PDB file as gemmi writes it, atoms N, CA and C in Angstrom:
CRYST1    1.000    1.000    1.000  90.00  90.00  90.00 P 1                      
ATOM      1  N   LEU A   1      18.449  -7.329   9.953  1.00  0.00           N  
ATOM      2  CA  LEU A   1      17.882  -7.084   8.638  1.00  0.00           C  
ATOM      3  C   LEU A   1      16.364  -6.976   8.687  1.00  0.00           C  
ATOM      4  N   SER A   2      15.756  -7.795   9.543  1.00  0.00           N  
ATOM      5  CA  SER A   2      14.293  -7.733   9.606  1.00  0.00           C  
ATOM      6  C   SER A   2      13.824  -6.412  10.196  1.00  0.00           C  
ATOM      7  N   LEU A   3      14.580  -5.858  11.136  1.00  0.00           N  
ATOM      8  CA  LEU A   3      14.215  -4.561  11.707  1.00  0.00           C  
ATOM      9  C   LEU A   3      14.332  -3.459  10.653  1.00  0.00           C  
ATOM     10  N   SER A   4      15.375  -3.517   9.859  1.00  0.00           N  
ATOM     11  CA  SER A   4      15.545  -2.527   8.788  1.00  0.00           C  
ATOM     12  C   SER A   4      14.435  -2.657   7.747  1.00  0.00           C  
ATOM     13  N   THR A   5      14.092  -3.885   7.418  1.00  0.00           N  
ATOM     14  CA  THR A   5      13.020  -4.107   6.452  1.00  0.00           C  
ATOM     15  C   THR A   5      11.690  -3.589   6.988  1.00  0.00           C  
ATOM     16  N   SER A   6      11.410  -3.858   8.254  1.00  0.00           N  
ATOM     17  CA  SER A   6      10.171  -3.359   8.853  1.00  0.00           C  
ATOM     18  C   SER A   6      10.128  -1.839   8.840  1.00  0.00           C  
ATOM     19  N   PHE A   7      11.241  -1.216   9.185  1.00  0.00           N  
ATOM     20  CA  PHE A   7      11.297   0.242   9.172  1.00  0.00           C  
ATOM     21  C   PHE A   7      11.005   0.785   7.781  1.00  0.00           C  
ATOM     22  N   LEU A   8      11.644   0.210   6.771  1.00  0.00           N  
ATOM     23  CA  LEU A   8      11.441   0.691   5.401  1.00  0.00           C  
ATOM     24  C   LEU A   8      10.015   0.445   4.909  1.00  0.00           C  
ATOM     25  N   MET A   9       9.428  -0.670   5.304  1.00  0.00           N  
ATOM     26  CA  MET A   9       8.045  -0.944   4.895  1.00  0.00           C  
ATOM     27  C   MET A   9       7.074   0.059   5.525  1.00  0.00           C  
ATOM     28  N   TYR A  10       7.238   0.327   6.830  1.00  0.00           N  
ATOM     29  CA  TYR A  10       6.357   1.302   7.484  1.00  0.00           C  
ATOM     30  C   TYR A  10       6.590   2.701   6.945  1.00  0.00           C  
ATOM     31  N   ALA A  11       7.846   3.048   6.656  1.00  0.00           N  
ATOM     32  CA  ALA A  11       8.136   4.363   6.088  1.00  0.00           C  
ATOM     33  C   ALA A  11       7.503   4.506   4.705  1.00  0.00           C  
ATOM     34  N   SER A  12       7.541   3.452   3.926  1.00  0.00           N  
ATOM     35  CA  SER A  12       6.943   3.528   2.592  1.00  0.00           C  
ATOM     36  C   SER A  12       5.424   3.627   2.684  1.00  0.00           C  
ATOM     37  N   ASN A  13       4.816   2.961   3.647  1.00  0.00           N  
ATOM     38  CA  ASN A  13       3.365   3.058   3.805  1.00  0.00           C  
ATOM     39  C   ASN A  13       2.946   4.461   4.228  1.00  0.00           C  
ATOM     40  N   PHE A  14       3.747   5.101   5.094  1.00  0.00           N  
ATOM     41  CA  PHE A  14       3.406   6.467   5.500  1.00  0.00           C  
ATOM     42  C   PHE A  14       3.504   7.407   4.310  1.00  0.00           C  
ATOM     43  N   SER A  15       4.599   7.303   3.564  1.00  0.00           N  
ATOM     44  CA  SER A  15       4.760   8.207   2.420  1.00  0.00           C  
ATOM     45  C   SER A  15       3.687   7.955   1.364  1.00  0.00           C  
ATOM     46  N   LEU A  16       3.267   6.704   1.218  1.00  0.00           N  
ATOM     47  CA  LEU A  16       2.209   6.396   0.259  1.00  0.00           C  
ATOM     48  C   LEU A  16       0.917   7.117   0.627  1.00  0.00           C  
ATOM     49  N   ALA A  17       0.520   7.021   1.879  1.00  0.00           N  
ATOM     50  CA  ALA A  17      -0.727   7.662   2.303  1.00  0.00           C  
ATOM     51  C   ALA A  17      -0.640   9.181   2.153  1.00  0.00           C  
ATOM     52  N   PHE A  18       0.495   9.737   2.510  1.00  0.00           N  
ATOM     53  CA  PHE A  18       0.659  11.192   2.437  1.00  0.00           C  
ATOM     54  C   PHE A  18       0.667  11.689   0.994  1.00  0.00           C  
ATOM     55  N   LEU A  19       1.520  11.113   0.175  1.00  0.00           N  
ATOM     56  CA  LEU A  19       1.647  11.588  -1.201  1.00  0.00           C  
ATOM     57  C   LEU A  19       0.430  11.246  -2.060  1.00  0.00           C  
ATOM     58  N   LEU A  20      -0.171  10.077  -1.813  1.00  0.00           N  
ATOM     59  CA  LEU A  20      -1.351   9.709  -2.589  1.00  0.00           C  
ATOM     60  C   LEU A  20      -2.528  10.619  -2.272  1.00  0.00           C  
ATOM     61  N   SER A  21      -2.673  11.022  -1.015  1.00  0.00           N  
ATOM     62  CA  SER A  21      -3.771  11.937  -0.686  1.00  0.00           C  
ATOM     63  C   SER A  21      -3.564  13.300  -1.348  1.00  0.00           C  
ATOM     64  N   LEU A  22      -2.313  13.765  -1.412  1.00  0.00           N  
ATOM     65  CA  LEU A  22      -2.043  15.031  -2.099  1.00  0.00           C  
ATOM     66  C   LEU A  22      -2.305  14.906  -3.600  1.00  0.00           C  
ATOM     67  N   TYR A  23      -1.901  13.796  -4.183  1.00  0.00           N  
ATOM     68  CA  TYR A  23      -2.148  13.566  -5.609  1.00  0.00           C  
ATOM     69  C   TYR A  23      -3.653  13.579  -5.890  1.00  0.00           C  
ATOM     70  N   LEU A  24      -4.400  12.861  -5.075  1.00  0.00           N  
ATOM     71  CA  LEU A  24      -5.844  12.768  -5.312  1.00  0.00           C  
ATOM     72  C   LEU A  24      -6.535  14.118  -5.150  1.00  0.00           C  
ATOM     73  N   GLN A  25      -6.066  14.940  -4.206  1.00  0.00           N  
ATOM     74  CA  GLN A  25      -6.720  16.220  -3.971  1.00  0.00           C  
ATOM     75  C   GLN A  25      -6.297  17.284  -4.969  1.00  0.00           C  
ATOM     76  N   TYR A  26      -4.992  17.412  -5.208  1.00  0.00           N  
ATOM     77  CA  TYR A  26      -4.515  18.526  -6.017  1.00  0.00           C  
ATOM     78  C   TYR A  26      -4.429  18.201  -7.504  1.00  0.00           C  
ATOM     79  N   ILE A  27      -4.084  16.991  -7.850  1.00  0.00           N  
ATOM     80  CA  ILE A  27      -3.959  16.642  -9.269  1.00  0.00           C  
ATOM     81  C   ILE A  27      -5.303  16.168  -9.822  1.00  0.00           C  
ATOM     82  N   LYS A  28      -5.963  15.256  -9.064  1.00  0.00           N  
ATOM     83  CA  LYS A  28      -7.238  14.716  -9.545  1.00  0.00           C  
ATOM     84  C   LYS A  28      -8.433  15.584  -9.173  1.00  0.00           C  
ATOM     85  N   GLY A  29      -8.266  16.514  -8.225  1.00  0.00           N  
ATOM     86  CA  GLY A  29      -9.339  17.423  -7.855  1.00  0.00           C  
ATOM     87  C   GLY A  29     -10.421  16.812  -6.983  1.00  0.00           C  
ATOM     88  N   LEU A  30     -10.107  15.741  -6.272  1.00  0.00           N  
ATOM     89  CA  LEU A  30     -11.098  15.118  -5.397  1.00  0.00           C  
ATOM     90  C   LEU A  30     -11.186  15.871  -4.075  1.00  0.00           C  
ATOM     91  N   SER A  31     -12.316  15.742  -3.414  1.00  0.00           N  
ATOM     92  CA  SER A  31     -12.465  16.354  -2.096  1.00  0.00           C  
ATOM     93  C   SER A  31     -11.604  15.599  -1.085  1.00  0.00           C  
ATOM     94  N   PRO A  32     -11.243  16.247   0.023  1.00  0.00           N  
ATOM     95  CA  PRO A  32     -10.455  15.546   1.037  1.00  0.00           C  
ATOM     96  C   PRO A  32     -11.150  14.297   1.578  1.00  0.00           C  
ATOM     97  N   ALA A  33     -12.470  14.338   1.687  1.00  0.00           N  
ATOM     98  CA  ALA A  33     -13.204  13.175   2.189  1.00  0.00           C  
ATOM     99  C   ALA A  33     -13.114  12.005   1.205  1.00  0.00           C  
ATOM    100  N   HIS A  34     -13.279  12.286  -0.072  1.00  0.00           N  
ATOM    101  CA  HIS A  34     -13.214  11.228  -1.079  1.00  0.00           C  
ATOM    102  C   HIS A  34     -11.793  10.675  -1.202  1.00  0.00           C  
ATOM    103  N   ALA A  35     -10.808  11.552  -1.144  1.00  0.00           N  
ATOM    104  CA  ALA A  35      -9.419  11.101  -1.186  1.00  0.00           C  
ATOM    105  C   ALA A  35      -9.105  10.241   0.040  1.00  0.00           C  
ATOM    106  N   GLY A  36      -9.629  10.623   1.187  1.00  0.00           N  
ATOM    107  CA  GLY A  36      -9.426   9.830   2.401  1.00  0.00           C  
ATOM    108  C   GLY A  36     -10.061   8.458   2.311  1.00  0.00           C  
ATOM    109  N   GLN A  37     -11.208   8.383   1.674  1.00  0.00           N  
ATOM    110  CA  GLN A  37     -11.853   7.079   1.503  1.00  0.00           C  
ATOM    111  C   GLN A  37     -11.028   6.172   0.600  1.00  0.00           C  
ATOM    112  N   ILE A  38     -10.417   6.723  -0.416  1.00  0.00           N  
ATOM    113  CA  ILE A  38      -9.581   5.908  -1.308  1.00  0.00           C  
ATOM    114  C   ILE A  38      -8.334   5.429  -0.570  1.00  0.00           C  
ATOM    115  N   VAL A  39      -7.701   6.320   0.186  1.00  0.00           N  
ATOM    116  CA  VAL A  39      -6.502   5.946   0.938  1.00  0.00           C  
ATOM    117  C   VAL A  39      -6.855   4.941   2.042  1.00  0.00           C  
ATOM    118  N   LEU A  40      -8.064   5.039   2.569  1.00  0.00           N  
ATOM    119  CA  LEU A  40      -8.508   4.120   3.617  1.00  0.00           C  
ATOM    120  C   LEU A  40      -8.577   2.679   3.123  1.00  0.00           C  
ATOM    121  N   LEU A  41      -8.734   2.489   1.836  1.00  0.00           N  
ATOM    122  CA  LEU A  41      -8.784   1.129   1.282  1.00  0.00           C  
ATOM    123  C   LEU A  41      -7.511   0.342   1.582  1.00  0.00           C  
ATOM    124  N   GLN A  42      -6.374   1.033   1.655  1.00  0.00           N  
ATOM    125  CA  GLN A  42      -5.127   0.346   1.990  1.00  0.00           C  
ATOM    126  C   GLN A  42      -5.196  -0.221   3.408  1.00  0.00           C  
ATOM    127  N   ALA A  43      -5.665   0.567   4.357  1.00  0.00           N  
ATOM    128  CA  ALA A  43      -5.754   0.100   5.743  1.00  0.00           C  
ATOM    129  C   ALA A  43      -6.768  -1.034   5.881  1.00  0.00           C  
ATOM    130  N   VAL A  44      -7.862  -0.939   5.162  1.00  0.00           N  
ATOM    131  CA  VAL A  44      -8.875  -1.996   5.213  1.00  0.00           C  
ATOM    132  C   VAL A  44      -8.321  -3.290   4.630  1.00  0.00           C  
ATOM    133  N   SER A  45      -7.606  -3.181   3.518  1.00  0.00           N  
ATOM    134  CA  SER A  45      -7.036  -4.397   2.933  1.00  0.00           C  
ATOM    135  C   SER A  45      -5.972  -5.002   3.834  1.00  0.00           C  
ATOM    136  N   MET A  46      -5.203  -4.174   4.532  1.00  0.00           N  
ATOM    137  CA  MET A  46      -4.219  -4.700   5.485  1.00  0.00           C  
ATOM    138  C   MET A  46      -4.919  -5.402   6.650  1.00  0.00           C  
ATOM    139  N   ALA A  47      -6.027  -4.848   7.118  1.00  0.00           N  
ATOM    140  CA  ALA A  47      -6.762  -5.466   8.221  1.00  0.00           C  
ATOM    141  C   ALA A  47      -7.367  -6.805   7.805  1.00  0.00           C  
ATOM    142  N   ILE A  48      -7.773  -6.908   6.559  1.00  0.00           N  
ATOM    143  CA  ILE A  48      -8.328  -8.174   6.075  1.00  0.00           C  
ATOM    144  C   ILE A  48      -7.231  -9.208   5.870  1.00  0.00           C  
ATOM    145  N   MET A  49      -6.096  -8.772   5.336  1.00  0.00           N  
ATOM    146  CA  MET A  49      -5.020  -9.705   5.010  1.00  0.00           C  
ATOM    147  C   MET A  49      -4.207 -10.149   6.227  1.00  0.00           C  
ATOM    148  N   ALA A  50      -4.191  -9.387   7.306  1.00  0.00           N  
ATOM    149  CA  ALA A  50      -3.361  -9.729   8.469  1.00  0.00           C  
ATOM    150  C   ALA A  50      -3.714 -11.091   9.073  1.00  0.00           C  
ATOM    151  N   PRO A  51      -4.988 -11.389   9.327  1.00  0.00           N  
ATOM    152  CA  PRO A  51      -5.290 -12.723   9.855  1.00  0.00           C  
ATOM    153  C   PRO A  51      -4.962 -13.849   8.871  1.00  0.00           C  
ATOM    154  N   LEU A  52      -5.183 -13.583   7.589  1.00  0.00           N  
ATOM    155  CA  LEU A  52      -4.854 -14.588   6.580  1.00  0.00           C  
ATOM    156  C   LEU A  52      -3.343 -14.821   6.520  1.00  0.00           C  
ATOM    157  N   ALA A  53      -2.576 -13.752   6.628  1.00  0.00           N  
ATOM    158  CA  ALA A  53      -1.123 -13.892   6.615  1.00  0.00           C  
ATOM    159  C   ALA A  53      -0.649 -14.658   7.845  1.00  0.00           C  
ATOM    160  N   GLY A  54      -1.309 -14.461   8.982  1.00  0.00           N  
ATOM    161  CA  GLY A  54      -0.965 -15.221  10.172  1.00  0.00           C  
ATOM    162  C   GLY A  54      -1.205 -16.710   9.996  1.00  0.00           C  
ATOM    163  N   LYS A  55      -2.313 -17.046   9.366  1.00  0.00           N  
ATOM    164  CA  LYS A  55      -2.599 -18.464   9.105  1.00  0.00           C  
ATOM    165  C   LYS A  55      -1.589 -19.058   8.129  1.00  0.00           C  
ATOM    166  N   PHE A  56      -1.246 -18.276   7.092  1.00  0.00           N  
ATOM    167  CA  PHE A  56      -0.256 -18.755   6.136  1.00  0.00           C  
ATOM    168  C   PHE A  56       1.115 -18.907   6.779  1.00  0.00           C  
ATOM    169  N   ALA A  57       1.450 -18.019   7.724  1.00  0.00           N  
ATOM    170  CA  ALA A  57       2.754 -18.084   8.385  1.00  0.00           C  
ATOM    171  C   ALA A  57       2.881 -19.336   9.238  1.00  0.00           C  
ATOM    172  N   ASP A  58       1.761 -19.878   9.702  1.00  0.00           N  
ATOM    173  CA  ASP A  58       1.800 -21.133  10.452  1.00  0.00           C  
ATOM    174  C   ASP A  58       2.062 -22.327   9.538  1.00  0.00           C  
ATOM    175  N   LYS A  59       1.698 -22.193   8.265  1.00  0.00           N  
ATOM    176  CA  LYS A  59       1.819 -23.314   7.336  1.00  0.00           C  
ATOM    177  C   LYS A  59       3.101 -23.276   6.506  1.00  0.00           C  
ATOM    178  N   ILE A  60       3.553 -22.069   6.151  1.00  0.00           N  
ATOM    179  CA  ILE A  60       4.783 -21.957   5.375  1.00  0.00           C  
ATOM    180  C   ILE A  60       5.766 -21.091   6.152  1.00  0.00           C  
ATOM    181  N   GLN A  61       6.985 -21.015   5.687  1.00  0.00           N  
ATOM    182  CA  GLN A  61       8.004 -20.245   6.393  1.00  0.00           C  
ATOM    183  C   GLN A  61       7.681 -18.754   6.330  1.00  0.00           C  
ATOM    184  N   PRO A  62       7.693 -18.079   7.489  1.00  0.00           N  
ATOM    185  CA  PRO A  62       7.356 -16.651   7.516  1.00  0.00           C  
ATOM    186  C   PRO A  62       8.284 -15.793   6.660  1.00  0.00           C  
ATOM    187  N   ARG A  63       9.545 -16.200   6.508  1.00  0.00           N  
ATOM    188  CA  ARG A  63      10.451 -15.379   5.691  1.00  0.00           C  
ATOM    189  C   ARG A  63      10.030 -15.385   4.228  1.00  0.00           C  
ATOM    190  N   LEU A  64       9.480 -16.494   3.757  1.00  0.00           N  
ATOM    191  CA  LEU A  64       8.984 -16.535   2.383  1.00  0.00           C  
ATOM    192  C   LEU A  64       7.752 -15.644   2.223  1.00  0.00           C  
ATOM    193  N   LEU A  65       6.900 -15.682   3.232  1.00  0.00           N  
ATOM    194  CA  LEU A  65       5.689 -14.857   3.208  1.00  0.00           C  
ATOM    195  C   LEU A  65       6.047 -13.368   3.261  1.00  0.00           C  
ATOM    196  N   ALA A  66       7.012 -13.013   4.097  1.00  0.00           N  
ATOM    197  CA  ALA A  66       7.440 -11.616   4.194  1.00  0.00           C  
ATOM    198  C   ALA A  66       8.090 -11.154   2.890  1.00  0.00           C  
ATOM    199  N   THR A  67       8.872 -12.032   2.283  1.00  0.00           N  
ATOM    200  CA  THR A  67       9.494 -11.691   1.008  1.00  0.00           C  
ATOM    201  C   THR A  67       8.442 -11.491  -0.070  1.00  0.00           C  
ATOM    202  N   LEU A  68       7.454 -12.350  -0.104  1.00  0.00           N  
ATOM    203  CA  LEU A  68       6.362 -12.199  -1.065  1.00  0.00           C  
ATOM    204  C   LEU A  68       5.630 -10.881  -0.844  1.00  0.00           C  
ATOM    205  N   GLY A  69       5.391 -10.521   0.406  1.00  0.00           N  
ATOM    206  CA  GLY A  69       4.739  -9.252   0.713  1.00  0.00           C  
ATOM    207  C   GLY A  69       5.550  -8.061   0.242  1.00  0.00           C  
ATOM    208  N   CYS A  70       6.862  -8.113   0.427  1.00  0.00           N  
ATOM    209  CA  CYS A  70       7.731  -7.028  -0.040  1.00  0.00           C  
ATOM    210  C   CYS A  70       7.716  -6.927  -1.558  1.00  0.00           C  
ATOM    211  N   VAL A  71       7.674  -8.063  -2.233  1.00  0.00           N  
ATOM    212  CA  VAL A  71       7.617  -8.051  -3.695  1.00  0.00           C  
ATOM    213  C   VAL A  71       6.289  -7.452  -4.170  1.00  0.00           C  
ATOM    214  N   ILE A  72       5.212  -7.801  -3.497  1.00  0.00           N  
ATOM    215  CA  ILE A  72       3.899  -7.243  -3.865  1.00  0.00           C  
ATOM    216  C   ILE A  72       3.890  -5.728  -3.674  1.00  0.00           C  
ATOM    217  N   VAL A  73       4.471  -5.256  -2.569  1.00  0.00           N  
ATOM    218  CA  VAL A  73       4.552  -3.812  -2.334  1.00  0.00           C  
ATOM    219  C   VAL A  73       5.408  -3.147  -3.404  1.00  0.00           C  
ATOM    220  N   MET A  74       6.511  -3.789  -3.788  1.00  0.00           N  
ATOM    221  CA  MET A  74       7.381  -3.239  -4.824  1.00  0.00           C  
ATOM    222  C   MET A  74       6.626  -3.111  -6.154  1.00  0.00           C  
ATOM    223  N   VAL A  75       5.864  -4.126  -6.518  1.00  0.00           N  
ATOM    224  CA  VAL A  75       5.085  -4.071  -7.756  1.00  0.00           C  
ATOM    225  C   VAL A  75       4.031  -2.966  -7.661  1.00  0.00           C  
ATOM    226  N   GLY A  76       3.402  -2.845  -6.504  1.00  0.00           N  
ATOM    227  CA  GLY A  76       2.410  -1.791  -6.316  1.00  0.00           C  
ATOM    228  C   GLY A  76       3.005  -0.399  -6.448  1.00  0.00           C  
ATOM    229  N   PHE A  77       4.194  -0.189  -5.864  1.00  0.00           N  
ATOM    230  CA  PHE A  77       4.854   1.107  -6.007  1.00  0.00           C  
ATOM    231  C   PHE A  77       5.272   1.369  -7.446  1.00  0.00           C  
ATOM    232  N   PHE A  78       5.694   0.330  -8.146  1.00  0.00           N  
ATOM    233  CA  PHE A  78       6.030   0.518  -9.558  1.00  0.00           C  
ATOM    234  C   PHE A  78       4.801   0.949 -10.347  1.00  0.00           C  
ATOM    235  N   LEU A  79       3.665   0.294 -10.099  1.00  0.00           N  
ATOM    236  CA  LEU A  79       2.439   0.664 -10.810  1.00  0.00           C  
ATOM    237  C   LEU A  79       1.996   2.078 -10.453  1.00  0.00           C  
ATOM    238  N   LEU A  80       2.178   2.472  -9.185  1.00  0.00           N  
ATOM    239  CA  LEU A  80       1.812   3.835  -8.798  1.00  0.00           C  
ATOM    240  C   LEU A  80       2.762   4.862  -9.391  1.00  0.00           C  
ATOM    241  N   SER A  81       3.989   4.459  -9.700  1.00  0.00           N  
ATOM    242  CA  SER A  81       4.920   5.410 -10.314  1.00  0.00           C  
ATOM    243  C   SER A  81       4.503   5.763 -11.744  1.00  0.00           C  
ATOM    244  N   LEU A  82       3.613   4.985 -12.303  1.00  0.00           N  
ATOM    245  CA  LEU A  82       3.134   5.240 -13.660  1.00  0.00           C  
ATOM    246  C   LEU A  82       1.893   6.133 -13.693  1.00  0.00           C  
ATOM    247  N   LEU A  83       1.479   6.664 -12.537  1.00  0.00           N  
ATOM    248  CA  LEU A  83       0.292   7.524 -12.487  1.00  0.00           C  
ATOM    249  C   LEU A  83       0.507   8.790 -13.304  1.00  0.00           C  
ATOM    250  N   THR A  84      -0.552   9.200 -13.964  1.00  0.00           N  
ATOM    251  CA  THR A  84      -0.549  10.461 -14.699  1.00  0.00           C  
ATOM    252  C   THR A  84      -1.786  11.247 -14.292  1.00  0.00           C  
ATOM    253  N   VAL A  85      -1.935  12.391 -14.872  1.00  0.00           N  
ATOM    254  CA  VAL A  85      -3.123  13.209 -14.598  1.00  0.00           C  
ATOM    255  C   VAL A  85      -4.380  12.489 -15.070  1.00  0.00           C  
ATOM    256  N   ASN A  86      -4.263  11.696 -16.103  1.00  0.00           N  
ATOM    257  CA  ASN A  86      -5.421  11.021 -16.696  1.00  0.00           C  
ATOM    258  C   ASN A  86      -5.699   9.640 -16.109  1.00  0.00           C  
ATOM    259  N   SER A  87      -4.939   9.207 -15.115  1.00  0.00           N  
ATOM    260  CA  SER A  87      -5.164   7.883 -14.510  1.00  0.00           C  
ATOM    261  C   SER A  87      -6.503   7.860 -13.781  1.00  0.00           C  
ATOM    262  N   SER A  88      -7.193   6.755 -13.880  1.00  0.00           N  
ATOM    263  CA  SER A  88      -8.500   6.659 -13.219  1.00  0.00           C  
ATOM    264  C   SER A  88      -8.318   6.281 -11.752  1.00  0.00           C  
ATOM    265  N   THR A  89      -9.316   6.598 -10.954  1.00  0.00           N  
ATOM    266  CA  THR A  89      -9.262   6.222  -9.541  1.00  0.00           C  
ATOM    267  C   THR A  89      -9.346   4.719  -9.375  1.00  0.00           C  
ATOM    268  N   THR A  90      -9.913   4.030 -10.335  1.00  0.00           N  
ATOM    269  CA  THR A  90      -9.953   2.557 -10.298  1.00  0.00           C  
ATOM    270  C   THR A  90      -8.538   2.001 -10.401  1.00  0.00           C  
ATOM    271  N   TYR A  91      -7.696   2.616 -11.201  1.00  0.00           N  
ATOM    272  CA  TYR A  91      -6.306   2.180 -11.337  1.00  0.00           C  
ATOM    273  C   TYR A  91      -5.581   2.306 -10.002  1.00  0.00           C  
ATOM    274  N   ILE A  92      -5.868   3.365  -9.276  1.00  0.00           N  
ATOM    275  CA  ILE A  92      -5.213   3.569  -7.977  1.00  0.00           C  
ATOM    276  C   ILE A  92      -5.645   2.502  -7.013  1.00  0.00           C  
TER     277      ILE A  92                                                      
END                                                                             
C-alpha cells in the first residue's frame, strides 16, 4: 500500500506542475519564466519541509505523518480545483 501511495503522490505532483504551468501561461497570460517561478515554490516548500518531516517522524509515528501529508495534498488539490480565470496568483 505504501508503494501505491508513493506512486500516486509522485504522479499527482508531476501532473500538478505540468497542468499548473499551462494554466498560468495560457489562461492567466504569464510568461514562461514567471509561471516557472510560481511552480518552483512547490519544490522549495518541499525542500524546506523534508528535514522538518524527518524530525517529526522520529518523534511521532511516520504513518500518521504520511497520512497528514496526504490529507494536506488532498485539500490543496481541492482548492486548486476551484481555480477560475479570475483567480489571483496569490491564491495559487
